[in-house]
N, C-alpha and C positions, 0 to 999 in steps of 0.2 A: 906110913902109919895110916891105919884105917880111921876115917872120921866117924865119930859117934853121932848117932841120929839126933840126940838132944841138942848137941852143939850146932849142927846144920840147921835145925829148926829155928834156933835162936837167931842165927844169921839171916835166914829168910824173913823172919818176923821184923828184925831190925831194918832190913832193906825195904820191906813193905811200909813200915812206919815212916822211914825217911822219904819215900816216894809220895806218901799221902801228905806229909808235912810240906814237901816242895809244891805239890799240887794246891794245897790249901793257901800257901803264901802267894802263889801265882794268881789264884782266884781272888784273893784279897786285893792284889794290885789291880787286877782287871776291874774289880768292883769299885775301887777308889777312883780309877780313871773314868768309869761310867758315871759315877755319882758327880764327879767334877764336871764332866761334859754336860750332864743333865742340868747341873746348876747354872752353867754358862748359858745354855739354851733358855732356861727359865728367866734368867736375869735379862737377857737380850729381848725376850718376848715382853717382859714387863716394861722395859724401856720403850719399846715400840708402841705398846698399848698406851702408856702414859703420854708419849709424844702425840699419838693420834687423838687421845682425849683432849689434851691441851689445844691441839690444832682445831679440833671440832668445836670446842668451846669458844675459841677465839673467832672462828668463822661464823658461828651462829649467834653469838651474844649480840645484844642490841648495841648499836653504835651510831654516831651521827652520820647522816648521808653526805656523801661528797657532792660537790657542785655538779659533776657529770651525772651522778645517780639521781640528783634532784631533777635535772633537765630531762633525763630519760623517763623518769616517773611522769612528768608533765606530758611529754610526747605520747607515751603509751596511753595515758588516761584520755587525752583528747582524741587519739586515733580510734579508740573503741567506743566512743560515745554514740556513733550512728547505730551501733548494734545494742549497746548497753541501755541506752535510753529508749523509752517508748516513743512511738511515732509522734505522739502529742508533746513529747519533750523536745524533739527536733523542730517541730512546727507547732508553736504555742497557739492557743485559741485566739489570743489577741496579740498584736504586735504594734507598738507605738511608732508613729512617724510624724514628721513635721509637715503641716499643711500650709495654706496661705498665711502670710504674715508670720511664719514660723510658729504657728499655733500647734500645740501637741494634739494629735489625734490618734485614733486606734483603728487599725485594719483588722477585720474579723476573718477567721479562717472559714472557707466554704467547704473544703474537703481535702483529703489526703489521698493521693493516687497510690496504687500498688507499686512496690519496688520494681524497677525495670532495668533492662540492659542499657548501658550508656549509649550504645549505637542507635537505640530506638527512641531516645528521649531528647535528642538534640538534632539540629540541622546537620547535614552530611559533612560539611567542612569542619564543624566543631566536633562531631562524633568521631571523625577520623583521628583528630589530634588526641582526644580522650582515650580512645582505644589503643593508640600507639604507645601511650604512656601507662598502660595497665590500669585503666579505670575499672574499679570493682563493681560499682552499681550506681544508679541514679535514684535519688529520693525526690519526690515532687509534691507540692501542695499549692492550692490556689486560694487567694485572699481577695477581699473586696474592701474598698476604702470606706470611711465612715459615712459617706453620703450615698454609697452604693452606685456611684457614677463610674468608677474604674474597677477593673479586675486585674489581678497580678498572679503570675505563676512563679514560684521560687523553686529552683532545682538545685539539689546538693549532689554534686559529683564526688564520689569517694575514690580518692587515689590511693595507691599502695602506701605512700609515705609523703612527707613534706617535700622531699627532694623531687619526687615525681610530679607533685603538684606544681612546683616552681618551673620545672622543665616544660610541662604542658602549657602553663600560663604564658611562657615566652613564645610559644608557637601559635597561640590563639589569634585569630584575626580581630582587628579593631572594628570590623563592620558591624554596626549596631542593628542590622536587619536579621542577623542570625544568632542563634544561641539555643536556649532551652525551648523545647516545644511546649505550648500551653496545654493545660489540662482543664477541660470543660466538664462541668457536672450538670446533667440534665435536670430541669426543674428549678435551677437557681439562676442568679443574675449572670453566671459565667457560661451559660449554655451556648452562647454564640461566640465564645472566645476561642479562636483558632489561629493558625499561623499567619493568615492574612490580616487578622485584627491586631497583631502586635504592632505597637507604635515604635518601640525601641527595645533593645536588649542590652544586657551588660553582665559583668561578673566581678567577683572579688575573691581573693585567695585567703584562706584561713586554715592553718595547720595543714592536714592532708586533704583538705576539701576545697573545691572550686564551687562557690555559691553563685548560681546564675539567677537573674531576675528579668522578667519582661512584663510589660503592662499594656493594657488596651482599654477601650471604652466598653462599658457594659451594654450599650445599645447595638454593638456589632459593627460599628464603623471600621473600615479598613484603613491601613496606613495610607494607601493611595488617595483616600477620600479626605484626608486632613491636610490643610495647607502647611507647608514647612514651618512658617513662622508660628503657627499655633502649636506644633509639636515642640518647638524650642522653648516656648513660654508657658506651656501647660504645667499644671501641678502634677500631672500624671507621672512623668518620669522621675522627678525628685522623690515622690512617694514610693515608686517602685524600687529605686536605689536604697532608700532608707530602710524599707522592709527587708530587702536582701542583706543589707549590712547588719541589721539587728540579728537576723538568724545566724549569720556568720560569726557575730560576736558571741552569741550563746554557745555555739559549737567550739570555738577556740579560746574561750575565756579560761585563763590558766587556773588549774585546780589548786587547792591548798595542799601543800606537800608536807607529809609528816616529817618531823625533824630527825627521826631515828629509823633504823632498819626494821624495828619491830613496834612501830607506833610512836607515841609521844614521849616515851621514857627510854633514855639511853643507859 
């Protein structure tokens, strides 16, 4: 029997509609899957951002400093003072010391020398030890006592850290004839103060610093010209040590530590 054109056309139309419906249903399934996947990605991203925000807040919010953090703060503050302070802060204009009968007196600063290499500011045996332990620089200033009879040079050797300073101190000689080289300022009472005029030398450790001190007579007398008993009983050396100790104290005096990571409020 011959198919009528109208009936054949209806079948083709129905088949086309079924195919379109099938494609539409498949597209809807793909779309649902895509939307679900996108929702999961958005949800995971939101959780990650939230956790990151919470972690950042917890990390940056102000909180009390731990004991280790407090100690680190002190060490870092002390270690940067030689740079952070002006030269007149490291070497004050006046430094008190104890004179005869333990009377309090004041040494006055004559001048501050330019910053110099550790190897050029100390005797060879001392300079070798300083350099082997990573000495950064040497700061020096010269003082005179209240009567202008004595002159003193104080040298601050800056080490990398406190551990280096301790190691260097353990190797330094106990010979009181060597140490920091004096700094003389022409036209002042210190102009005749040189290595031969040093009566004694010494040092004290403070933080990452080795603070050297040496003293001599303003009239230029050499160590060889002074009887040993006079050196031992002179006011000169106690004054020199006292001045060096005062400057070491200024440099290593523990700073006030803020209680919190962002100041005084936690």
